[in-house]
C-alpha positions as CSV (number, residue, x, y, z in Angstrom):
1,X,-26.8,29.4,-4.3
2,X,-29.3,27.5,-2.5
3,X,-27.8,25.4,0.2
4,X,-31.2,24.4,1.7
5,X,-31.4,21.2,1.1
6,X,-27.5,20.4,1.7
7,X,-26.3,18.0,4.2
8,X,-25.3,18.8,7.2
9,X,-22.1,17.9,8.7
10,X,-22.2,16.8,12.4
11,X,-18.6,15.5,13.0
12,X,-16.4,13.1,12.7
13,X,-17.8,9.3,12.5
14,X,-17.0,7.7,16.2
15,X,-15.3,5.0,13.9
16,X,-13.3,8.1,12.2
17,X,-11.5,9.6,15.9
18,X,-8.2,9.1,16.9
19,X,-8.4,7.4,20.6
20,X,-7.6,9.7,23.3
21,X,-4.5,7.4,24.1
22,X,-2.4,8.2,20.7
23,X,0.9,9.3,21.0
24,X,2.5,8.9,17.6
25,X,1.5,8.6,14.3
26,X,2.9,7.3,11.1
27,X,3.2,7.7,7.8
28,X,3.6,3.9,5.8
29,X,3.4,4.1,1.9
30,X,2.2,1.2,-0.3
31,X,3.9,1.1,-3.3
32,X,3.8,-2.2,-6.5
33,X,3.1,-2.4,-9.8
34,X,-0.3,-2.2,-11.3
35,X,-3.1,-4.4,-9.9
36,X,-1.0,-6.4,-7.2
37,X,-3.9,-5.2,-4.6
38,X,-2.8,-2.2,-3.1
39,X,-6.1,-1.1,-2.6
40,X,-7.6,-4.0,-1.8
41,X,-5.3,-4.2,1.6
42,X,-5.2,-0.8,2.4
43,X,-9.4,-0.9,2.4
44,X,-9.0,-4.3,4.5
45,X,-6.6,-3.4,7.2
46,X,-8.1,0.2,7.4
47,X,-10.1,0.4,11.1
48,X,-11.5,3.8,9.0
49,X,-13.2,4.3,5.4
50,X,-10.9,4.5,3.0
51,X,-10.4,7.2,0.8
52,X,-9.9,5.8,-2.8
53,X,-9.1,7.6,-5.7
54,X,-10.0,4.6,-8.2
55,X,-11.6,5.2,-11.5
56,X,-12.9,3.4,-14.3
57,X,-10.4,2.1,-16.7
58,X,-11.6,3.7,-20.8
59,X,-10.1,2.6,-23.9
60,X,-7.2,5.8,-23.5
61,X,-5.3,3.2,-21.2
62,X,-5.6,0.8,-24.1
63,X,-1.8,0.2,-25.1
64,X,-0.6,2.7,-22.6
65,X,-1.1,0.8,-18.9
66,X,-0.9,-2.9,-18.4
67,X,-4.1,-4.9,-18.9
68,X,-5.2,-7.5,-16.7
69,X,-8.1,-9.7,-17.3
70,X,-11.2,-8.7,-15.6
71,X,-9.3,-5.3,-13.8
72,X,-12.4,-2.5,-14.5
73,X,-10.5,0.4,-12.0
74,X,-7.7,1.8,-11.3
75,X,-5.9,4.0,-8.8
76,X,-5.1,7.4,-10.0
77,X,-4.1,9.2,-7.1
78,X,-3.8,7.8,-4.1
79,X,-5.5,5.2,-1.4
80,X,-5.8,6.3,2.2
81,X,-6.3,4.4,5.4
82,X,-5.8,4.4,8.9
83,X,-4.5,1.8,11.4
84,X,-3.9,1.6,15.2
85,X,-1.3,-1.2,15.7
86,X,-1.6,-0.6,19.8
87,X,-3.2,2.6,21.5
88,X,-0.2,4.6,21.2
89,X,1.3,4.1,17.4
90,X,-1.3,5.1,14.9
91,X,-0.2,4.2,10.9
92,X,-1.4,6.4,8.0
93,X,-1.6,4.4,5.3
94,X,-1.4,5.7,1.5
95,X,-1.6,3.8,-1.3
96,X,0.3,4.5,-4.7
97,X,-1.1,4.2,-7.7
98,X,0.7,1.7,-9.7
99,X,0.6,2.6,-13.5
100,X,3.6,4.1,-14.3
101,X,2.2,7.3,-16.0
102,X,1.0,7.9,-12.3
103,X,4.0,8.0,-10.4
104,X,5.0,11.1,-10.4
105,X,2.8,11.2,-7.8
106,X,4.8,9.3,-5.7
107,X,7.6,12.0,-4.8
108,X,4.5,13.7,-2.9
109,X,3.4,10.5,-1.4
110,X,6.8,9.0,-0.5
111,X,7.3,12.9,1.7
112,X,7.5,12.3,5.3
113,X,7.0,8.4,4.9
114,X,9.0,6.3,7.5
115,X,8.7,2.9,5.5
116,X,7.1,1.7,3.1
117,X,5.2,-1.8,1.8
118,X,6.3,-3.3,-1.6
119,X,3.3,-5.4,-2.5
120,X,4.2,-8.4,-5.6
121,X,2.7,-10.6,-7.7
122,X,4.5,-13.5,-8.4
123,X,3.0,-14.0,-11.5
124,X,4.0,-10.6,-12.5
125,X,7.5,-10.1,-11.0
126,X,9.1,-7.6,-13.6
127,X,6.4,-5.0,-12.3
128,X,8.1,-5.0,-9.3
129,X,11.5,-4.0,-10.3
130,X,11.2,-0.4,-11.1
131,X,9.2,0.3,-7.7
132,X,11.6,-1.6,-5.2
133,X,14.8,0.4,-7.4
134,X,12.8,3.8,-6.6
135,X,12.2,3.3,-3.0
136,X,16.4,2.4,-2.9
137,X,17.1,5.5,-4.8
138,X,15.3,7.5,-2.1
139,X,16.4,5.4,0.8
140,X,13.0,4.7,2.0
141,X,13.3,1.4,4.1
142,X,10.5,-1.6,2.8
143,X,9.2,-4.9,3.3
144,X,8.4,-7.2,0.6
145,X,4.8,-8.7,1.1
146,X,3.9,-11.5,-1.5
147,X,-0.1,-10.5,-2.5
148,X,-1.1,-14.9,-2.5
149,X,-3.0,-14.5,-5.4
150,X,-5.1,-18.3,-6.0
151,X,-3.2,-18.8,-9.3
152,X,-0.1,-17.4,-8.3
153,X,3.4,-19.5,-8.2
154,X,4.5,-20.2,-5.1
155,X,8.8,-19.4,-4.6
156,X,11.1,-19.9,-2.0
157,X,11.7,-16.6,0.0
158,X,15.6,-17.0,-1.5
159,X,14.3,-17.3,-5.1
160,X,12.5,-14.5,-4.3
161,X,15.3,-12.4,-3.1
162,X,17.7,-13.3,-5.3
163,X,15.3,-12.7,-8.3
164,X,14.6,-9.1,-6.4
165,X,18.2,-8.6,-5.9
166,X,17.1,-8.2,-2.1
167,X,19.5,-7.8,0.4
168,X,19.3,-10.7,3.2
169,X,17.9,-8.1,5.8
170,X,15.1,-6.8,3.6
171,X,11.7,-9.0,5.3
172,X,10.1,-11.1,2.6
173,X,6.3,-12.2,4.1
174,X,3.2,-13.9,2.8
175,X,0.1,-11.2,2.4
176,X,-3.6,-11.8,1.6
177,X,-4.7,-8.5,0.7
178,X,-7.9,-9.2,1.3
179,X,-7.4,-10.1,5.0
180,X,-7.7,-7.8,8.1
181,X,-5.2,-10.1,9.8
182,X,-2.7,-10.7,7.7
183,X,-2.4,-7.2,6.5
184,X,-1.7,-6.3,9.8
185,X,0.9,-8.4,10.1
186,X,2.6,-7.0,7.4
187,X,2.7,-3.7,8.7
188,X,3.9,-5.1,12.4
189,X,6.8,-6.9,9.9
190,X,7.8,-3.0,8.5
191,X,7.0,-1.7,12.1
192,X,9.5,-4.2,13.7
193,X,12.1,-3.8,11.1
194,X,12.0,0.0,11.0
195,X,13.4,-0.8,14.9
196,X,15.8,-2.5,13.9
197,X,17.2,0.0,11.5
198,X,17.2,2.4,14.5
199,X,19.3,0.4,16.8
């Protein structure tokens, strides 16, 4: 093979290098049903170029996967990103595929996760039930982030809590998955919740 024309790797990009002050790294999983905005959330909050495994949706998925108007790509393995919460604390973000046929991948993605964010779409709350159930079965602590799609109905927090059958201590927060600050606030809520569980 001729590698003379291959690109030379010179090392990581400056923005991809961990800060020298980092002392702790935590794995967080972003979960939710198909098309709720997990890839968007990881991409908007990550301080490094996110890794995505999005593929074009094909006719093979018709009748198997949910059909969302206008959605042309889907995550088939995972999304990956990183964010520094402070000079010392780094979060590694793993976004799961939302289609049920890819849920077998979740077992590996949950391995070693300290906690999770369940991203929901109030237009399709029913896609969140199995997701939350799987987290509860595995004992993974989580917060719920309501992705505020422009045409999605707004519900009081207690109505959502009842509909999702969540205990009172599980935080429910609004989120715009397109906004870095909004996504960071969700992750901070998760960190505060995890800290409260350790007391």
